[in-house]
C-alpha positions as CSV (number, residue, x, y, z in Angstrom):
1,X,-21.8,-80.8,-97.4
2,X,-23.8,-79.1,-100.1
3,X,-26.7,-76.7,-99.8
4,X,-30.3,-77.7,-100.3
5,X,-30.2,-76.2,-103.7
6,X,-27.1,-78.3,-104.6
7,X,-28.8,-81.4,-103.5
8,X,-32.2,-80.6,-105.2
9,X,-30.3,-79.9,-108.5
10,X,-28.4,-83.2,-108.2
11,X,-31.5,-85.1,-107.3
12,X,-33.3,-83.9,-110.4
13,X,-30.4,-84.1,-112.8
14,X,-29.4,-87.7,-111.8
15,X,-32.9,-89.1,-111.4
16,X,-33.3,-89.4,-107.6
17,X,-36.6,-87.4,-107.3
18,X,-38.4,-84.5,-109.0
19,X,-41.8,-82.8,-108.8
20,X,-44.6,-84.8,-110.3
21,X,-46.9,-83.9,-113.2
22,X,-44.4,-81.3,-114.6
23,X,-46.0,-81.6,-118.1
24,X,-49.2,-80.2,-116.5
25,X,-47.6,-77.5,-114.4
26,X,-46.8,-79.7,-111.5
27,X,-48.7,-80.5,-108.3
28,X,-47.4,-79.2,-105.0
29,X,-46.6,-81.9,-102.4
30,X,-46.2,-84.8,-104.9
31,X,-42.8,-86.1,-106.1
32,X,-41.8,-88.9,-108.4
33,X,-38.8,-91.0,-107.5
34,X,-36.7,-91.5,-110.6
35,X,-34.6,-94.6,-111.4
36,X,-31.8,-93.8,-108.9
37,X,-34.2,-92.6,-106.2
38,X,-36.6,-95.5,-106.6
39,X,-33.7,-97.9,-106.2
40,X,-32.4,-96.1,-103.2
41,X,-35.8,-95.9,-101.6
42,X,-36.4,-99.6,-102.2
43,X,-33.0,-100.4,-100.5
44,X,-33.9,-98.3,-97.5
45,X,-37.2,-100.2,-97.2
46,X,-35.5,-103.6,-97.6
47,X,-32.9,-102.7,-94.9
48,X,-35.8,-101.6,-92.6
49,X,-37.7,-104.8,-93.3
50,X,-34.6,-106.8,-92.5
51,X,-34.2,-105.1,-89.1
52,X,-37.7,-104.5,-87.9
53,X,-39.6,-107.5,-89.4
54,X,-37.1,-110.3,-89.9
55,X,-34.5,-109.8,-87.2
56,X,-37.1,-108.8,-84.5
57,X,-39.3,-111.8,-85.5
58,X,-42.4,-109.8,-86.5
59,X,-45.0,-110.4,-89.2
60,X,-45.7,-108.0,-92.1
61,X,-49.1,-107.1,-93.7
62,X,-50.2,-104.9,-96.5
63,X,-53.5,-103.1,-95.9
64,X,-55.6,-100.9,-98.2
65,X,-54.8,-97.2,-98.4
66,X,-58.5,-96.1,-98.4
67,X,-60.6,-96.9,-95.4
68,X,-64.3,-96.1,-94.5
69,X,-65.1,-93.0,-92.4
70,X,-66.0,-95.1,-89.4
71,X,-62.4,-96.2,-88.9
72,X,-61.2,-92.6,-88.5
73,X,-64.2,-91.7,-86.4
74,X,-63.1,-94.4,-84.0
75,X,-59.4,-93.6,-84.2
76,X,-60.0,-89.9,-83.4
77,X,-58.5,-88.6,-86.7
78,X,-61.8,-86.9,-87.7
79,X,-61.6,-84.6,-84.7
80,X,-58.0,-84.5,-83.8
81,X,-55.8,-84.7,-86.9
82,X,-55.3,-81.0,-87.6
83,X,-52.7,-78.4,-88.4
84,X,-52.8,-74.7,-87.9
85,X,-53.9,-72.7,-91.0
86,X,-53.8,-69.0,-91.6
87,X,-55.2,-67.5,-94.8
88,X,-54.0,-64.3,-96.4
89,X,-56.9,-61.9,-96.9
90,X,-55.2,-60.3,-99.9
91,X,-54.2,-63.2,-102.1
92,X,-56.1,-66.0,-100.5
93,X,-53.1,-68.3,-100.0
94,X,-53.2,-70.6,-97.1
95,X,-50.1,-71.0,-94.9
96,X,-49.1,-73.4,-92.0
97,X,-49.2,-70.9,-89.2
98,X,-46.8,-72.6,-86.8
99,X,-44.2,-72.9,-89.6
100,X,-44.4,-69.1,-90.2
101,X,-43.5,-68.6,-86.5
102,X,-40.6,-71.1,-86.6
103,X,-39.2,-69.5,-89.7
104,X,-39.4,-66.0,-88.2
105,X,-38.5,-66.5,-84.6
106,X,-35.1,-68.3,-84.1
107,X,-35.7,-69.3,-80.5
108,X,-39.0,-71.2,-81.3
109,X,-38.4,-74.6,-82.8
110,X,-41.8,-76.3,-82.2
111,X,-44.6,-73.7,-82.5
112,X,-47.1,-76.5,-82.9
113,X,-46.9,-77.1,-79.2
114,X,-48.0,-73.5,-78.4
115,X,-51.6,-73.8,-79.6
116,X,-53.6,-71.8,-82.1
117,X,-54.2,-68.7,-79.9
118,X,-50.6,-68.3,-78.9
119,X,-49.5,-68.7,-82.6
120,X,-52.0,-66.1,-83.7
121,X,-50.7,-63.7,-81.0
122,X,-47.1,-64.3,-82.2
123,X,-48.0,-63.6,-85.8
124,X,-49.5,-60.2,-84.7
125,X,-46.6,-59.5,-82.3
126,X,-44.0,-60.0,-85.0
127,X,-46.2,-58.5,-87.8
128,X,-45.6,-61.5,-90.1
129,X,-46.3,-61.0,-93.7
130,X,-47.8,-63.4,-96.3
131,X,-44.8,-65.2,-98.0
132,X,-46.7,-65.1,-101.3
133,X,-47.8,-61.5,-101.6
134,X,-46.3,-59.6,-98.6
135,X,-49.6,-58.6,-97.1
136,X,-49.7,-58.5,-93.3
137,X,-51.2,-61.6,-91.6
138,X,-51.6,-59.9,-88.2
139,X,-55.2,-60.3,-86.9
140,X,-56.0,-63.1,-89.4
141,X,-57.7,-66.1,-87.6
142,X,-55.6,-69.2,-87.0
143,X,-57.8,-72.2,-87.6
144,X,-57.6,-76.0,-87.3
145,X,-57.4,-77.7,-90.7
146,X,-58.0,-81.5,-91.0
147,X,-55.3,-83.1,-93.0
148,X,-57.1,-86.1,-94.4
149,X,-58.0,-86.5,-98.0
150,X,-61.7,-87.4,-98.3
151,X,-63.1,-89.6,-101.0
152,X,-66.2,-91.8,-101.8
153,X,-66.2,-95.6,-101.8
154,X,-68.4,-96.9,-104.6
155,X,-70.5,-95.1,-107.3
156,X,-72.4,-91.9,-106.8
157,X,-72.2,-90.4,-103.4
158,X,-71.0,-93.9,-102.2
159,X,-69.8,-94.6,-98.7
160,X,-67.6,-91.8,-97.2
161,X,-64.0,-92.8,-96.9
162,X,-60.6,-91.3,-96.4
163,X,-57.1,-92.0,-97.7
164,X,-55.2,-93.2,-94.7
165,X,-53.0,-90.6,-92.9
166,X,-50.9,-93.3,-91.3
167,X,-50.4,-97.0,-92.0
168,X,-51.1,-97.9,-88.4
169,X,-54.9,-98.0,-88.7
170,X,-54.7,-100.8,-91.2
171,X,-53.0,-102.9,-88.6
172,X,-55.3,-101.9,-85.7
173,X,-58.6,-102.6,-87.5
174,X,-57.3,-106.1,-88.4
175,X,-56.3,-106.9,-84.9
176,X,-59.1,-109.5,-84.3
177,X,-57.7,-111.6,-87.1
178,X,-54.0,-110.8,-86.6
179,X,-54.1,-112.0,-82.9
180,X,-55.3,-115.4,-84.2
181,X,-52.2,-115.6,-86.5
182,X,-50.1,-114.9,-83.4
183,X,-52.0,-117.7,-81.6
184,X,-53.2,-115.1,-79.0
185,X,-49.8,-114.9,-77.5
186,X,-48.4,-111.6,-76.4
187,X,-46.2,-109.8,-77.1
188,X,-46.3,-109.8,-80.9
189,X,-45.4,-107.3,-83.5
190,X,-46.9,-106.4,-86.9
191,X,-45.1,-104.3,-89.5
192,X,-46.2,-102.5,-92.6
193,X,-44.5,-100.4,-95.3
194,X,-46.8,-98.4,-97.4
195,X,-48.2,-95.1,-98.6
196,X,-50.0,-92.5,-96.5
197,X,-51.6,-89.2,-97.4
198,X,-51.8,-85.9,-95.6
199,X,-53.3,-82.8,-97.2
200,X,-50.5,-80.5,-96.1
201,X,-51.3,-76.8,-96.0
202,X,-48.0,-75.7,-97.3
203,X,-45.8,-78.5,-98.7
204,X,-42.1,-77.5,-98.8
205,X,-38.5,-78.4,-98.8
206,X,-38.6,-81.1,-101.5
207,X,-39.6,-84.5,-100.2
208,X,-39.4,-83.5,-96.6
209,X,-43.0,-82.2,-96.3
210,X,-45.3,-83.7,-99.0
211,X,-48.9,-84.9,-99.4
212,X,-48.1,-88.5,-100.3
213,X,-45.3,-90.4,-98.6
214,X,-44.2,-93.8,-97.5
215,X,-44.2,-94.9,-93.9
216,X,-42.5,-98.0,-92.3
217,X,-44.3,-98.8,-89.1
218,X,-44.2,-101.4,-86.4
219,X,-47.1,-101.9,-84.0
220,X,-45.9,-104.0,-80.9
221,X,-48.7,-105.4,-78.9
222,X,-47.9,-106.1,-75.3
223,X,-49.3,-106.9,-71.9
224,X,-48.3,-103.9,-69.9
225,X,-48.4,-105.8,-66.6
226,X,-46.1,-108.7,-67.7
227,X,-44.2,-108.1,-70.9
228,X,-40.8,-106.5,-70.8
229,X,-38.5,-105.7,-73.7
230,X,-35.1,-107.3,-74.2
231,X,-33.5,-104.1,-72.9
232,X,-30.2,-105.9,-72.4
233,X,-29.7,-106.0,-76.1
234,X,-29.5,-102.2,-76.4
235,X,-28.7,-101.0,-72.8
236,X,-25.1,-100.0,-73.8
237,X,-26.1,-98.2,-77.0
238,X,-25.0,-94.5,-76.7
239,X,-27.6,-91.9,-77.7
240,X,-28.0,-88.2,-77.8
241,X,-31.2,-87.1,-76.2
242,X,-33.1,-83.8,-76.1
243,X,-35.6,-84.2,-73.3
244,X,-38.6,-81.9,-72.8
245,X,-37.1,-80.6,-69.6
246,X,-34.0,-79.3,-71.5
247,X,-36.2,-77.8,-74.2
248,X,-38.0,-75.8,-71.6
249,X,-34.8,-74.6,-70.0
250,X,-33.3,-71.5,-71.6
251,X,-29.8,-73.0,-71.0
252,X,-31.0,-76.5,-71.9
253,X,-28.6,-78.8,-73.7
254,X,-28.4,-82.4,-75.1
255,X,-28.0,-85.4,-72.8
256,X,-25.4,-87.9,-74.0
257,X,-26.1,-91.2,-72.3
258,X,-26.9,-94.8,-72.9
259,X,-30.3,-96.4,-73.3
260,X,-29.8,-98.3,-70.1
261,X,-29.0,-95.2,-68.1
262,X,-31.9,-93.2,-69.7
263,X,-34.3,-95.9,-68.5
264,X,-32.8,-96.2,-65.1
265,X,-33.0,-92.4,-64.5
266,X,-36.5,-92.3,-66.1
267,X,-35.4,-89.9,-68.8
268,X,-37.2,-92.2,-71.2
269,X,-40.4,-93.2,-69.3
270,X,-41.2,-96.4,-71.2
271,X,-38.6,-99.2,-71.4
272,X,-40.3,-100.4,-74.6
273,X,-39.9,-97.0,-76.3
274,X,-36.3,-96.9,-75.1
275,X,-35.7,-100.4,-76.5
276,X,-36.9,-99.4,-80.0
277,X,-34.9,-96.2,-79.9
278,X,-31.8,-98.3,-79.2
279,X,-32.6,-100.6,-82.1
280,X,-33.2,-97.6,-84.4
281,X,-29.9,-96.0,-83.4
282,X,-28.1,-99.0,-84.6
283,X,-30.2,-99.2,-87.8
284,X,-29.5,-95.6,-88.7
285,X,-25.8,-96.1,-88.2
286,X,-26.0,-99.1,-90.5
287,X,-27.7,-97.3,-93.4
288,X,-25.3,-94.4,-93.2
289,X,-26.9,-91.5,-91.3
290,X,-24.3,-89.1,-89.9
291,X,-24.7,-89.7,-86.2
292,X,-23.0,-86.4,-85.4
293,X,-26.1,-84.8,-87.0
294,X,-28.7,-87.1,-85.3
295,X,-30.6,-86.9,-82.0
296,X,-33.7,-88.1,-80.2
297,X,-36.1,-85.3,-79.1
298,X,-38.9,-85.8,-76.7
299,X,-42.3,-84.3,-77.7
300,X,-43.6,-81.4,-75.6
301,X,-47.0,-81.9,-74.1
302,X,-48.7,-79.6,-76.6
303,X,-47.4,-81.4,-79.7
304,X,-48.1,-85.0,-78.7
305,X,-50.5,-86.9,-80.9
306,X,-53.9,-87.5,-79.4
307,X,-53.1,-91.2,-78.8
308,X,-49.5,-90.9,-77.4
309,X,-48.8,-91.1,-73.6
310,X,-45.2,-90.3,-74.4
311,X,-43.3,-89.8,-77.7
312,X,-39.8,-89.3,-78.9
313,X,-38.7,-88.3,-82.4
314,X,-35.5,-89.3,-84.2
315,X,-34.3,-86.2,-85.9
316,X,-31.6,-85.5,-88.4
317,X,-29.9,-82.1,-89.1
318,X,-30.5,-81.0,-92.6
319,X,-29.0,-77.8,-94.0
320,X,-28.9,-76.3,-90.5
321,X,-32.4,-77.4,-89.5
322,X,-33.7,-80.4,-87.6
323,X,-36.3,-82.6,-89.2
324,X,-38.3,-85.6,-87.8
325,X,-37.4,-88.8,-89.5
326,X,-39.1,-91.3,-87.1
327,X,-41.4,-91.3,-84.1
328,X,-41.5,-93.6,-81.1
329,X,-44.8,-93.5,-79.3
330,X,-46.4,-95.4,-76.4
331,X,-49.9,-95.5,-77.6
332,X,-51.2,-97.4,-74.6
333,X,-54.6,-99.2,-75.2
334,X,-56.1,-96.1,-76.9
335,X,-56.5,-97.6,-80.4
336,X,-57.8,-101.0,-79.5
337,X,-60.2,-99.6,-76.9
338,X,-61.6,-97.1,-79.5
339,X,-62.0,-99.7,-82.2
340,X,-63.5,-102.1,-79.7
341,X,-66.1,-99.6,-78.8
342,X,-67.0,-98.7,-82.4
343,X,-66.6,-102.0,-84.3
344,X,-68.4,-105.3,-84.2
345,X,-65.5,-107.5,-83.1
346,X,-63.4,-108.1,-80.0
347,X,-60.1,-106.2,-79.7
348,X,-58.9,-108.1,-76.7
349,X,-56.6,-111.1,-76.1
350,X,-57.6,-113.9,-73.8
351,X,-54.8,-114.6,-71.4
352,X,-55.0,-118.0,-69.8
353,X,-54.0,-118.3,-66.1
354,X,-51.3,-120.7,-65.1
355,X,-54.0,-122.4,-63.0
356,X,-57.8,-121.7,-62.9
357,X,-58.9,-119.3,-60.1
358,X,-62.1,-119.0,-58.1
359,X,-63.5,-115.5,-58.0
360,X,-66.7,-113.8,-56.8
361,X,-68.4,-112.0,-59.6
362,X,-71.3,-109.6,-59.5
363,X,-74.0,-110.5,-62.1
364,X,-77.5,-109.5,-63.1
365,X,-80.2,-111.4,-64.9
366,X,-82.8,-108.6,-65.7
367,X,-86.4,-109.7,-65.8
368,X,-87.3,-108.7,-69.3
369,X,-91.0,-109.5,-68.7
370,X,-91.0,-106.6,-66.4
371,X,-88.5,-104.3,-68.2
372,X,-90.3,-104.7,-71.6
373,X,-93.7,-103.4,-70.7
374,X,-92.3,-100.5,-68.7
375,X,-89.5,-99.3,-71.0
376,X,-90.5,-100.6,-74.4
377,X,-87.7,-100.5,-77.1
378,X,-85.2,-99.2,-74.5
379,X,-85.5,-102.3,-72.4
380,X,-82.6,-104.2,-74.0
381,X,-80.3,-101.2,-73.7
382,X,-81.2,-100.8,-70.0
383,X,-80.5,-104.5,-69.4
384,X,-77.1,-104.0,-71.0
385,X,-76.4,-101.0,-68.8
386,X,-77.4,-103.0,-65.7
387,X,-74.9,-105.7,-66.7
388,X,-72.1,-103.1,-67.2
389,X,-72.9,-101.4,-63.9
390,X,-72.9,-104.7,-62.0
391,X,-69.3,-105.3,-63.2
392,X,-68.1,-101.8,-62.5
393,X,-70.0,-100.9,-59.3
394,X,-71.7,-103.8,-57.4
395,X,-72.5,-101.5,-54.5
396,X,-75.0,-99.6,-56.7
397,X,-77.4,-102.5,-56.2
398,X,-77.6,-102.2,-52.4
399,X,-80.8,-100.1,-52.3
400,X,-84.3,-100.8,-53.5
401,X,-83.7,-99.2,-56.8
402,X,-80.7,-98.9,-59.2
403,X,-80.3,-96.1,-61.7
404,X,-78.5,-96.4,-65.1
405,X,-77.7,-94.0,-67.9
406,X,-78.7,-94.8,-71.5
407,X,-78.0,-92.3,-74.2
408,X,-78.0,-89.4,-71.7
409,X,-81.3,-90.5,-70.1
410,X,-81.5,-91.8,-66.5
411,X,-83.7,-94.8,-65.8
412,X,-84.5,-96.3,-62.4
413,X,-85.2,-100.0,-62.0
414,X,-86.3,-102.1,-59.0
415,X,-83.4,-104.1,-57.7
416,X,-85.6,-107.2,-57.6
417,X,-86.2,-106.8,-61.3
418,X,-82.5,-106.5,-62.0
419,X,-82.0,-109.8,-60.2
420,X,-78.6,-108.9,-58.9
421,X,-76.4,-111.6,-57.3
422,X,-72.8,-112.3,-56.4
423,X,-71.8,-115.7,-57.7
424,X,-68.7,-117.8,-57.2
425,X,-67.1,-118.6,-60.6
426,X,-64.0,-120.5,-61.7
427,X,-62.1,-118.6,-64.4
428,X,-59.4,-120.0,-66.7
429,X,-58.2,-116.6,-67.7
430,X,-59.2,-113.1,-68.6
431,X,-59.7,-110.8,-71.6
432,X,-57.2,-108.0,-71.7
433,X,-56.7,-105.1,-74.1
434,X,-53.1,-105.0,-75.2
435,X,-51.1,-101.8,-75.1
436,X,-49.3,-100.7,-78.3
437,X,-45.7,-99.4,-78.8
438,X,-45.1,-97.8,-82.2
439,X,-41.9,-97.0,-84.0
440,X,-42.9,-95.1,-87.1
441,X,-40.3,-94.2,-89.8
442,X,-40.6,-91.7,-92.7
443,X,-39.0,-93.5,-95.6
444,X,-38.8,-90.4,-97.9
445,X,-37.2,-88.3,-95.1
446,X,-34.7,-91.0,-94.5
447,X,-33.8,-91.1,-98.1
448,X,-33.3,-87.3,-98.1
449,X,-31.2,-87.5,-95.0
450,X,-28.9,-90.1,-96.5
451,X,-28.5,-88.0,-99.7
452,X,-27.8,-84.8,-97.7
453,X,-25.5,-86.5,-95.2
454,X,-23.7,-88.4,-98.0
455,X,-23.2,-85.4,-100.2
456,X,-19.4,-84.6,-100.7
457,X,-17.2,-82.4,-102.7
458,X,-13.4,-82.9,-103.1
459,X,-10.7,-82.7,-105.8
460,X,-9.5,-85.6,-107.9
461,X,-7.0,-85.4,-110.7
462,X,-7.0,-81.6,-110.4
463,X,-10.7,-81.0,-110.7
464,X,-13.7,-80.7,-108.4
465,X,-15.6,-83.9,-107.9
466,X,-19.1,-84.3,-106.4
467,X,-20.0,-87.7,-104.9
468,X,-22.5,-89.4,-102.6
469,X,-21.0,-91.4,-99.9
470,X,-23.7,-94.0,-99.6
471,X,-23.4,-97.4,-97.8
472,X,-23.1,-100.3,-100.3
473,X,-26.3,-101.9,-98.9
474,X,-28.2,-98.7,-99.6
475,X,-26.6,-97.3,-102.8
476,X,-28.9,-97.5,-105.9
477,X,-26.2,-99.3,-107.8
478,X,-23.5,-101.4,-106.2
479,X,-21.0,-101.8,-109.1
480,X,-20.4,-100.1,-112.4
481,X,-18.6,-102.0,-115.1
482,X,-16.7,-100.3,-117.9
483,X,-14.6,-101.4,-120.8
484,X,-11.9,-98.9,-121.0
485,X,-12.8,-98.2,-124.6
486,X,-15.9,-99.2,-126.5
487,X,-14.3,-100.2,-129.8
488,X,-12.3,-103.1,-128.5
489,X,-14.4,-106.3,-128.8
490,X,-12.3,-108.2,-126.3
491,X,-12.7,-105.6,-123.6
492,X,-16.4,-105.3,-124.3
493,X,-16.9,-109.1,-124.1
494,X,-15.1,-109.4,-120.8
495,X,-17.0,-106.4,-119.3
496,X,-20.3,-107.8,-120.5
497,X,-19.5,-111.2,-118.9
498,X,-18.5,-109.5,-115.6
499,X,-21.8,-107.6,-115.6
500,X,-23.8,-110.8,-116.3
501,X,-22.0,-112.8,-113.5
502,X,-22.5,-110.1,-110.9
503,X,-26.2,-109.7,-111.8
504,X,-26.8,-113.4,-111.5
505,X,-25.2,-113.2,-108.1
506,X,-27.8,-110.6,-107.1
507,X,-25.6,-107.5,-107.3
508,X,-27.0,-104.3,-108.8
509,X,-24.8,-103.4,-111.8
510,X,-24.6,-100.5,-114.2
511,X,-22.8,-101.1,-117.5
512,X,-21.4,-98.0,-119.2
513,X,-19.2,-97.6,-122.2
514,X,-20.2,-94.0,-123.2
515,X,-17.7,-91.2,-123.0
516,X,-14.3,-91.0,-121.4
517,X,-13.5,-93.2,-118.5
518,X,-13.1,-90.1,-116.3
519,X,-16.6,-88.9,-117.1
520,X,-18.0,-92.4,-116.4
521,X,-16.4,-92.4,-113.0
522,X,-17.9,-88.9,-112.3
523,X,-21.4,-90.1,-113.3
524,X,-21.2,-93.1,-110.9
525,X,-19.7,-91.0,-108.1
526,X,-22.7,-88.6,-108.3
527,X,-25.2,-91.4,-107.8
528,X,-23.2,-93.0,-105.0
529,X,-22.0,-96.2,-106.7
530,X,-19.5,-97.6,-104.3
531,X,-17.3,-99.6,-106.7
532,X,-16.3,-99.4,-110.4
533,X,-14.7,-102.3,-112.3
534,X,-12.7,-101.3,-115.4
535,X,-11.5,-103.8,-118.1
536,X,-8.4,-102.5,-119.8
537,X,-5.8,-103.9,-122.2
538,X,-3.1,-104.1,-119.6
539,X,-5.2,-106.6,-117.6
540,X,-5.8,-108.9,-120.6
541,X,-2.5,-108.7,-122.5
542,X,-0.2,-110.3,-119.9
543,X,1.0,-113.8,-120.0
544,X,-0.4,-114.6,-116.5
545,X,-3.8,-114.3,-115.0
546,X,-6.3,-111.8,-116.5
547,X,-7.0,-108.8,-114.2
548,X,-9.3,-105.8,-114.0
549,X,-9.1,-102.6,-111.9
550,X,-11.5,-102.1,-108.9
551,X,-12.0,-98.5,-107.9
552,X,-13.5,-97.4,-104.5
553,X,-15.7,-94.3,-104.7
554,X,-14.8,-92.3,-101.6
555,X,-11.0,-92.5,-101.9
556,X,-10.9,-92.9,-105.7
557,X,-8.2,-95.5,-105.0
558,X,-7.8,-98.4,-107.4
559,X,-6.4,-101.9,-107.1
560,X,-5.7,-104.6,-109.7
561,X,-7.9,-107.7,-109.1
562,X,-7.7,-111.2,-110.7
563,X,-10.7,-111.5,-113.0
564,X,-11.9,-114.8,-111.4
565,X,-11.9,-113.1,-107.9
566,X,-14.1,-110.1,-108.9
567,X,-17.5,-111.5,-107.9
568,X,-16.4,-113.0,-104.6
569,X,-14.4,-110.0,-103.4
570,X,-17.2,-107.6,-104.3
571,X,-19.8,-109.8,-102.5
572,X,-17.6,-109.7,-99.4
573,X,-17.4,-105.9,-99.6
574,X,-21.2,-105.6,-99.9
575,X,-21.8,-108.0,-97.1
576,X,-19.5,-105.9,-94.9
577,X,-17.3,-109.0,-94.4
578,X,-14.2,-107.0,-95.5
579,X,-13.2,-103.4,-96.1
580,X,-11.7,-101.9,-99.2
581,X,-8.6,-101.1,-97.2
582,X,-8.2,-104.7,-96.3
583,X,-8.6,-105.6,-100.0
584,X,-6.1,-102.9,-100.9
585,X,-3.6,-104.6,-98.6
586,X,-3.8,-107.9,-100.4
587,X,-3.7,-106.7,-104.0
588,X,-1.4,-104.3,-105.9
589,X,-2.4,-100.6,-106.1
590,X,-2.9,-99.0,-109.5
591,X,-1.4,-95.6,-110.1
592,X,-3.1,-94.5,-113.3
593,X,-4.4,-91.4,-115.0
594,X,-7.6,-93.1,-116.2
595,X,-9.6,-91.1,-113.7
596,X,-8.9,-88.0,-115.6
597,X,-11.9,-86.5,-117.5
């Protein structure tokens, strides 16, 4: 395992990621993924899509990244999407206050849950200084800072808008149409992989905390009274949990259990959340996260998002610290109710009964000829309020008058004018507001985790080697193909043909004939290429079948493989249909010094 500095140096040197706009001095919180990083990120997204869209039978959309202000007023982000800011009086630099506490006080991991006042008190108690200039921050106010980027839609002042802080809202605002594509049948899920923006106070730690990032999110719409997850598929999945109760306990520890047991003992309150945690556990194993450095941590009450009834984070250990790489939230009906109240569409689903039912329903038919002259332009609002009251509290109509609230004003109406009645009606179904369960994954943080967990150093041929142990499905390049020397036309021709054949089969290939064979191996090891094919004279000069060498990255072991079997054997390795050890048992090993630099 290397240090963060080792990994950042490798990432920049080998083209995984680097700070953006370097020619103009750089811009904090923005990173460019280079050729290797873009390929790795794309493979992570493809693996996520395969699991959470294709295998779970969900639909995927792609919504705009800029949305009008009204969307975020309804969602609550205008008022409740804040971080704690403290500004240095000396140099004017702004800092994330809760992060200062976490960095300075070892026993506090989640200062965000403490609240602004407590964080301010802790800054004073520990006499924390500005990381930029060293001036004391004690006594400086800790304020809430909204993280959204504001913009204008259209010319001039335009329509106020914001760059989305999460991809979820793009799914929620389109629910009235998406439910039609699902034929109004619950449960159904909608996924989205896309860019989100948060104006972080103090971006840091490379691509871990940035201002522009990629999310992969699933919004699962359910009927909370009837729909249950297929928990049997994941009930035996072993997980490491860090519940809120253990975090509060000075002697608290992790809970090693199974998804089924965690639900049975109500450690995880929502079976739906538990189900997706179980699916995610398997996915993280699949893409190559070190599960000894992985846990699920429950949010404390003070750090839960405004919409979450309960929330767990998937966290990975990075350079001695735990970072969130995914969140699993039970959002209840918060989002759809809010958008239903603000928007001009219906955010409900009509659930048809098995058989029509007869019910008694309280109704009103206000006499507008009486309401109009008495209340003028408010009459229609009063009539609407009477209808809502009849549905919510029929007993309110028992007296001679009934009182309703309209925009904070109280109005009294004669019961006879309201025309209240209880009618017998036959109903075929009812409109319900679905609840939402949300697994939300940070793609960039997953990429960083895979790089950090895959970073290795060992010794090969007497010299230190650095390599990335990445799963073949995730590695930026699957196979590198080399002619042993570049001035032998026969070797070059065969190597070129192998590269072409593999690419046509859908395998990512790097062709390299520059420098010694040892240095070429080192280059591919550092970017995590799982396999290298080398064409040499020994394989082409024999009287029998032409062969090449196939080298496996982690072990640096080599075997000699028939030329006509290269594509099929590599395809089976990539598809996880066989291991290199199994292949090693079927073909002869190569003991050669071609790995030397």
